[in-house]
C-alpha positions in Angstrom: -79.9 -38.5 -34.4 -82.0 -38.1 -37.6 -84.7 -40.8 -37.8 -85.5 -41.8 -41.4 -88.9 -43.1 -42.6 -87.1 -46.1 -44.1 -85.5 -47.0 -40.7 -88.8 -46.9 -39.0 -90.5 -49.0 -41.8 -87.8 -51.7 -41.7 -87.8 -51.8 -37.9 -91.5 -52.6 -38.0 -91.0 -55.1 -40.9 -88.3 -56.9 -38.9 -90.7 -57.5 -36.0 -93.2 -58.9 -38.5 -90.6 -61.1 -40.1 -89.4 -62.5 -36.8 -93.0 -63.2 -35.7 -93.4 -65.3 -38.9 -89.9 -66.9 -38.4 -89.8 -67.1 -34.6 -87.5 -70.2 -34.5 -84.8 -68.9 -36.9 -82.4 -67.1 -34.5 -80.4 -69.1 -32.1 -77.8 -68.5 -29.4 -74.2 -69.7 -29.7 -74.8 -72.4 -27.1 -77.1 -74.1 -29.6 -74.4 -74.5 -32.2 -73.9 -78.2 -32.6 -72.4 -78.4 -36.1 -70.0 -76.2 -38.1 -72.0 -74.3 -40.8 -71.6 -75.5 -44.3 -71.9 -71.8 -45.5 -70.8 -68.7 -43.7 -71.8 -65.1 -44.6 -69.1 -62.6 -43.7 -69.9 -58.9 -43.7 -67.3 -56.2 -44.1 -69.1 -53.6 -46.2 -67.8 -50.2 -45.0 -64.6 -48.4 -45.6 -61.3 -49.4 -47.2 -59.4 -49.7 -43.9 -62.2 -51.7 -42.3 -62.1 -54.2 -45.1 -58.3 -54.7 -44.9 -58.5 -55.0 -41.1 -61.1 -57.8 -41.7 -58.8 -60.0 -43.8 -57.1 -61.8 -40.9 -60.5 -62.9 -39.5 -61.7 -64.0 -43.0 -58.4 -65.9 -43.5 -58.7 -67.5 -40.0 -62.3 -68.6 -40.7 -61.4 -70.3 -44.0 -58.2 -71.9 -42.6 -60.1 -73.2 -39.6 -63.1 -74.5 -41.6 -61.7 -75.2 -45.1 -64.7 -77.4 -46.1 -67.2 -74.6 -45.5 -68.1 -72.0 -48.1 -67.4 -68.4 -47.3 -69.7 -65.8 -48.9 -68.6 -62.2 -48.4 -70.7 -59.0 -48.5 -68.3 -56.3 -49.6 -68.7 -52.6 -50.4 -68.9 -52.5 -54.2 -66.2 -49.8 -54.4 -63.6 -52.1 -52.9 -64.3 -55.4 -54.6 -61.4 -54.9 -57.1 -59.0 -54.9 -54.2 -60.2 -58.3 -52.8 -61.9 -60.2 -55.7 -59.1 -62.8 -56.0 -58.7 -63.3 -52.3 -58.2 -67.1 -52.0 -60.1 -67.2 -48.6 -63.4 -66.1 -50.1 -65.5 -68.4 -52.3 -68.1 -65.8 -53.4 -68.3 -62.0 -53.2 -71.6 -60.2 -53.2 -71.5 -56.4 -53.7 -73.1 -54.1 -51.1 -74.5 -50.9 -52.6 -75.5 -49.0 -49.5 -78.8 -47.7 -48.3 -82.0 -49.7 -48.4 -82.8 -49.3 -52.1 -81.0 -52.5 -53.3 -81.2 -54.4 -50.0 -83.8 -56.9 -51.1 -81.9 -57.7 -54.3 -78.8 -58.2 -52.2 -80.6 -60.4 -49.7 -82.1 -62.5 -52.5 -78.6 -63.1 -53.9 -77.3 -64.1 -50.5 -80.2 -66.4 -49.8 -79.2 -68.5 -52.9 -76.2 -69.7 -50.9 -78.2 -70.6 -47.8 -75.8 -69.3 -45.1 -76.4 -70.7 -41.6 -74.1 -68.2 -39.8 -73.2 -64.5 -40.3 -70.0 -63.1 -39.0 -70.1 -59.3 -39.1 -66.5 -58.2 -39.0 -67.5 -54.6 -39.8 -70.8 -53.3 -40.9 -73.0 -50.3 -40.4 -76.0 -50.9 -38.2 -78.8 -51.6 -38.3 -78.6 -52.8 -41.9 -75.9 -55.4 -41.3 -77.8 -57.3 -38.6 -81.1 -57.0 -40.6 -79.4 -58.4 -43.8 -78.1 -61.3 -41.8 -81.5 -62.1 -40.4 -83.4 -61.7 -43.8 -80.7 -63.9 -45.4 -81.9 -66.7 -43.2 -78.9 -67.0 -40.9 -79.6 -68.9 -37.7 -76.5 -67.6 -35.9 -75.2 -64.0 -36.1 -72.0 -62.8 -34.5 -70.7 -59.2 -34.5 -67.7 -57.4 -33.0 -68.5 -55.5 -29.8 -71.5 -53.2 -30.5 -74.0 -50.9 -28.7 -76.5 -51.4 -31.4 -80.2 -51.6 -30.4 -80.4 -54.7 -32.5 -77.7 -56.6 -30.6 -80.5 -58.6 -28.9 -80.8 -60.5 -32.1 -77.1 -61.6 -31.9 -76.1 -65.1 -30.9 -73.5 -63.8 -28.5 -72.8 -60.4 -26.9 -69.1 -59.6 -27.2 -67.9 -57.1 -24.7 -65.5 -54.2 -25.5 -62.0 -54.7 -24.2 -58.6 -53.2 -24.7 -57.7 -55.3 -27.7 -56.5 -54.4 -31.1 -59.4 -54.3 -33.6 -57.9 -57.3 -35.5 -58.1 -59.4 -32.3 -61.7 -58.3 -31.8 -62.6 -59.7 -35.2 -60.7 -63.0 -35.0 -62.5 -63.5 -31.6 -65.6 -64.2 -33.6 -63.8 -67.1 -35.3 -62.4 -68.3 -31.9 -65.9 -68.3 -30.5 -67.1 -70.9 -32.9 -64.1 -73.1 -32.4 -61.7 -71.8 -35.0 -58.1 -73.0 -34.2 -56.1 -71.8 -37.1 -55.9 -68.1 -36.2 -53.8 -65.7 -38.2 -53.7 -62.0 -37.3 -51.7 -60.9 -40.4 -53.5 -58.6 -42.9 -53.2 -60.0 -46.4 -54.3 -59.1 -49.9 -54.3 -61.0 -53.2 -51.0 -61.2 -54.9 -50.3 -58.2 -57.2 -50.2 -60.0 -60.5 -51.4 -57.6 -63.2 -48.2 -57.1 -65.3 -49.5 -54.0 -67.0 -50.0 -52.3 -63.6 -46.7 -53.6 -62.3 -45.0 -51.9 -65.3 -47.1 -48.8 -65.0 -46.2 -48.0 -61.4 -42.6 -49.3 -61.4 -41.5 -45.7 -62.1 -42.4 -44.8 -58.5 -40.0 -47.3 -57.0 -38.2 -45.6 -54.1 -40.6 -42.6 -53.7 -41.7 -41.5 -50.3 -45.5 -41.2 -50.2 -47.4 -38.6 -48.2 -51.0 -39.5 -47.5 -52.3 -35.9 -47.2 -55.9 -36.6 -46.3 -58.0 -38.8 -44.1 -61.6 -40.0 -43.9 -62.2 -37.4 -41.1 -60.7 -33.9 -41.2 -59.7 -34.0 -37.5 -57.2 -36.8 -38.4 -55.4 -34.7 -41.1 -51.9 -33.5 -40.4 -51.7 -29.8 -41.3 -50.5 -28.8 -44.8 -48.0 -26.4 -43.2 -46.3 -29.4 -41.5 -46.3 -31.5 -44.7 -44.7 -28.6 -46.5 -41.9 -28.3 -43.9 -41.3 -32.0 -44.0 -41.3 -32.2 -47.8 -38.6 -29.5 -48.0 -36.4 -31.5 -45.6 -37.0 -34.7 -47.6 -36.1 -32.9 -50.9 -32.9 -31.6 -49.3 -32.0 -35.2 -48.6 -32.5 -36.0 -52.3 -35.7 -38.0 -51.7 -38.3 -38.4 -54.4 -41.8 -37.4 -53.0 -45.3 -38.0 -54.1 -48.7 -37.4 -52.5 -51.6 -39.9 -52.2 -55.2 -39.5 -51.4 -58.6 -39.1 -53.1 -59.3 -36.6 -55.8 -60.6 -33.8 -53.6 -57.4 -34.1 -51.4 -55.4 -32.8 -54.4 -56.1 -29.4 -52.9 -53.5 -30.3 -50.2 -51.1 -31.6 -52.8 -51.3 -28.3 -54.7 -50.3 -26.4 -51.6 -47.3 -28.6 -51.1 -46.2 -28.3 -54.8 -46.7 -24.6 -54.7 -44.4 -24.3 -51.8 -41.9 -27.0 -52.7 -41.8 -27.1 -56.5 -42.9 -29.5 -59.2 -40.5 -32.2 -58.1 -43.4 -33.4 -55.9 -45.8 -35.5 -57.8 -49.5 -35.2 -57.1 -51.1 -38.7 -57.3 -54.3 -37.8 -55.4 -57.3 -39.3 -57.2 -55.1 -40.6 -60.1 -55.3 -44.3 -59.2 -58.3 -46.6 -59.2 -58.8 -48.8 -56.2 -57.4 -51.7 -58.3 -54.3 -49.6 -59.1 -53.6 -48.1 -55.6 -51.8 -51.2 -54.2 -49.4 -51.2 -57.2 -48.5 -47.6 -56.3 -48.2 -48.2 -52.6 -46.2 -51.3 -53.1 -43.4 -49.4 -54.8 -43.0 -46.7 -52.1 -39.9 -46.5 -50.0 -42.0 -45.3 -47.1 -45.6 -44.0 -46.5 -46.1 -41.1 -44.1 -49.7 -41.1 -43.1 -52.3 -40.6 -40.4 -54.8 -43.3 -39.3 -56.2 -44.1 -42.8 -57.2 -46.9 -45.0 -54.1 -46.3 -47.1 -52.0 -46.9 -44.0 -53.6 -50.3 -43.5 -53.1 -51.0 -47.2 -49.4 -50.2 -46.9 -49.0 -52.4 -43.8 -50.7 -55.3 -45.6 -48.3 -54.9 -48.5 -45.3 -54.7 -46.2 -44.5 -51.1 -47.2 -42.7 -49.3 -44.3 -44.8 -46.6 -42.7 -44.5 -43.6 -40.4 -48.0 -43.3 -38.9 -49.3 -40.2 -37.0 -51.8 -40.8 -34.2 -53.3 -38.2 -31.9 -57.1 -38.4 -31.6 -57.0 -42.2 -32.4 -55.2 -45.0 -30.6 -52.5 -47.0 -32.3 -53.1 -49.8 -29.8 -56.5 -50.3 -31.4 -56.0 -49.4 -35.1 -52.2 -49.1 -35.5 -49.7 -51.5 -37.0 -50.1 -55.0 -35.7 -47.6 -56.9 -37.9 -44.0 -56.4 -39.1 -43.6 -53.7 -36.4 -39.9 -53.4 -37.2 -40.7 -51.5 -40.4 -43.4 -49.3 -38.9 -42.7 -46.2 -36.8 -45.6 -44.8 -34.8 -45.9 -41.3 -33.3 -48.7 -40.9 -30.7 -49.8 -37.8 -29.0 -52.5 -37.3 -26.3 -55.1 -35.8 -28.6 -58.2 -37.7 -27.4 -59.6 -34.4 -26.1 -61.1 -33.6 -29.5 -63.2 -36.8 -29.3 -65.4 -35.1 -26.8 -67.1 -33.3 -29.6 -69.3 -34.7 -32.4 -67.1 -35.8 -35.4 -68.3 -33.0 -37.6 -67.3 -30.4 -35.1 -63.8 -31.7 -34.4 -60.8 -29.7 -35.7 -57.4 -31.1 -36.4 -55.9 -29.3 -33.4 -54.9 -32.7 -31.9 -52.8 -33.5 -35.0 -51.0 -30.2 -34.6 -49.4 -31.7 -31.5 -47.2 -33.8 -33.8 -44.2 -31.6 -35.0 -42.4 -31.7 -38.3 -39.1 -32.5 -36.5 -40.6 -35.6 -34.8 -41.7 -37.0 -38.1 -38.4 -36.2 -39.7 -36.6 -37.9 -36.8 -38.7 -41.1 -37.4 -37.8 -40.9 -41.1 -34.1 -40.8 -40.2 -34.6 -43.8 -37.8 -36.4 -45.8 -40.4 -34.0 -45.0 -43.2 -31.0 -46.1 -41.0 -32.7 -49.3 -39.9 -33.8 -50.6 -43.3 
């Protein structure tokens, strides 16, 4: 693992800080009163943020008189900015460059406890410490900084949503809700703009890691079958994944609409909300569809649906799981999508027929 000079500097600075503030950090057994202000951290990817919404909601419902300050990746704030369970959103810019500015902003609100629902270490724990939090809880982690946490959660065979709401349970939260939720789609201009895609089947052609991508060849075979059934088809993904869309359109014709990179993060929910189904691997767009109650067919092979798969409204979500964990024995950058090749076109088409008949 590459050691950066900045990591070494802040590691040394943290020791100095804690020497000067030796009584700040406390264990969960020392919690006597419910904090008046919570800092919640979910500052990584799109899917991670959506998966954190049940825990954020459970926190606010359990402690409605406490203020909830959320540190969110700046790119995804438009998706969550009107979330009624958050009182104040602070943008996270990544890296160390703007950390002190971010910490200064957090400190204005004087949080007593940080709940790290998903954050990249070691920055997440350090930010919580420098923000003045007395108590810091984080989902199960192997971080070298976990000695600073108020409680050491152990990894178990739970869905990732349950892991996160466990943090709320640990501090006495009783109003637990495990349903992912997003702010109501109320922008009438965007409602009108994306209404033309009502009834389309969406193909999420990419994924955050290449080894989770279903091969273009299989998407092409599936698209041809869908078009034969008079379905309307579009592709979703980020701009660079339009490469996959062009392959599908080249093979299947211009009836397929390429929407890769053509929606902002604010607009994406309006598109996904109109879809008849979304066919996808384990991606942030999959979690977005689930939160919006858009039916999905999700393809799992290297990852585990029992950990990151659909956890609500299961009657409208079909899951295909293959034993592709063998690719996880290699570093992520060296993994191929051979595990995803275990999922055949016919299997996905059969799930499409099942879902179509059931809805």
